[in-house]
C-alpha positions in Angstrom: 20.8 0.3 -44.7 17.5 0.4 -42.9 14.7 2.4 -44.3 12.7 4.5 -41.9 9.1 5.8 -42.2 7.5 8.6 -40.3 3.9 8.5 -39.0 1.8 11.0 -37.1 -1.1 10.3 -34.8 -3.4 12.9 -33.2 -4.5 11.9 -29.7 -6.2 13.4 -26.7 -4.4 13.6 -23.3 -6.3 10.7 -21.8 -5.3 8.4 -24.8 -1.6 9.4 -24.8 -0.2 6.8 -22.4 -2.1 3.9 -23.9 -1.0 4.9 -27.4 2.7 5.1 -26.3 2.4 1.6 -24.7 1.0 0.2 -27.9 3.8 1.7 -30.0 6.5 0.5 -27.6 5.1 -3.1 -27.8 5.1 -3.0 -31.6 8.9 -3.4 -31.5 9.8 -1.8 -34.8 9.6 1.8 -33.5 12.9 3.7 -33.4 11.8 7.0 -31.9 8.6 8.5 -30.5 8.2 12.3 -30.4 5.4 13.9 -28.4 4.3 17.4 -29.5 1.5 19.7 -28.6 -0.9 21.0 -31.2 1.4 24.0 -31.9 4.3 21.7 -32.7 6.3 22.2 -29.5 8.2 19.0 -28.6 7.6 17.8 -25.1 9.6 14.6 -25.1 11.6 12.5 -27.5 11.9 8.8 -26.7 14.7 6.9 -28.6 13.9 3.2 -28.7 16.5 2.0 -31.2 18.5 0.2 -28.5 15.5 -2.0 -27.6 13.6 -1.1 -24.5 13.2 -3.5 -21.6 10.5 -3.7 -19.0 12.4 -1.8 -16.3 12.8 1.2 -18.6 9.1 1.4 -19.7 7.7 2.4 -16.3 9.7 5.7 -16.0 8.9 6.6 -19.6 5.2 6.0 -19.1 5.3 8.0 -15.9 6.8 11.0 -17.7 4.3 10.6 -20.5 1.5 10.5 -18.0 2.7 13.7 -16.4 2.8 15.4 -19.8 -0.7 14.2 -20.6 -2.1 16.2 -17.6 -0.7 19.4 -19.0 -2.2 19.5 -22.5 -5.4 18.1 -24.0 -4.3 17.6 -27.7 -1.1 15.9 -28.8 0.6 14.8 -32.0 2.7 11.7 -31.7 5.4 11.5 -34.4 6.6 7.9 -34.8 9.7 6.8 -36.7 9.6 3.2 -37.7 12.0 0.7 -39.3 10.8 -0.8 -42.5 
């Protein structure tokens, strides 16, 4: 059985896309949840099937569109241990 750990990061809108790119490239991330400062979930990205390059671009485009709407975000990350 795989153990999972949850982490949270606070980021500004302009930092959101780069932080998501960094997390995707880490490889041991199972899920990324992007929330506003009130806790409302904007998008949940499951990565447990292994994401390939062709799928990264549409995800980052969606994240970029969200980043324009709000200035402060919380990124909840669930990682495999």
